N, C-alpha and C positions, 0 to 999 in steps of 0.2 A: 179350333175355336173360331167363331164368326168375327169378322172385322167389324169394329164399331164405326158406323158411319153417321149415326144420328143420335139425338137425345133419347128417342124411343129405344134404340139399341142399348144405350147405357142404362136406362131404367129397367129394361128387361133383364139385363145382366145382373143388376143389383137384386132384383126380385128372385132370380134363379139362385143367387148366392145366399139368399135368406135375409135380405135387408128388412128391417122392421118398418111398419108404416111410419113410425116417428122419424126414422132415418130418411125415408123417401120424402117425407114432408120437408125436412130440413134441407135436403138437396134441392128440392124445387124452390124453396124460399131463397136460398143462396143463388140459385139460377136466375131468379127475378132480379136480384141486386146486380148480378153480373150483366144481365141484359141492359140495365140502365147505364152501367159503366161502359159497356160496348157502344151504346148509342152515343154517349158523350165523346168517347174516343174517336168514333167515326166522324162526328161533327167537327172536330178540330183537325181532321185530315190524317190521322195516324192509321196506317194499314195494319190490320191484324187478321188472323184466321179465326173468325168468330166461332165457327163450328168446333175447332180445336179447343178454344177456351171453354165453350159450353160443355164439351165432353170432359174436360179436366175438372170443371166445377161439379159435374154429375158424379164423378168418381173420387173426388178429393177426400171423402171420409169413408171409403169402402172398408177400411180397417175396423170401423165401428160395428161391422157385421159380427166380428169375432169378439171385440172388446166393447160389448154393449153398454157397460157402465160408463163409458166415455161419452155417451149421449147426455149424461147429466153431470158428470165430474170432469175435471181437467184431464186431458189426455196424457200428460207427462207422468201421472201417478202410476200407470201401468209399467212404464219403463223402470221406475224406481223399485219395483217389487222384485 
């Protein structure tokens, strides 16, 4: 498997795994929020690996490729079944 080095790599992986357009859109929106937070964190002088954070954001809901109902319902419901 190819090493993920960029957001494009992460998006490509999600698409290869069958992520829906809704999931990809969600990931991109969360990524925009993360970029705003990363900018503020940088402004106050905290060092973080921004690429690592962005990759984590891109993959944080990969499980919803399998549990698609969790895009509209709370995720914990699948665990309780």
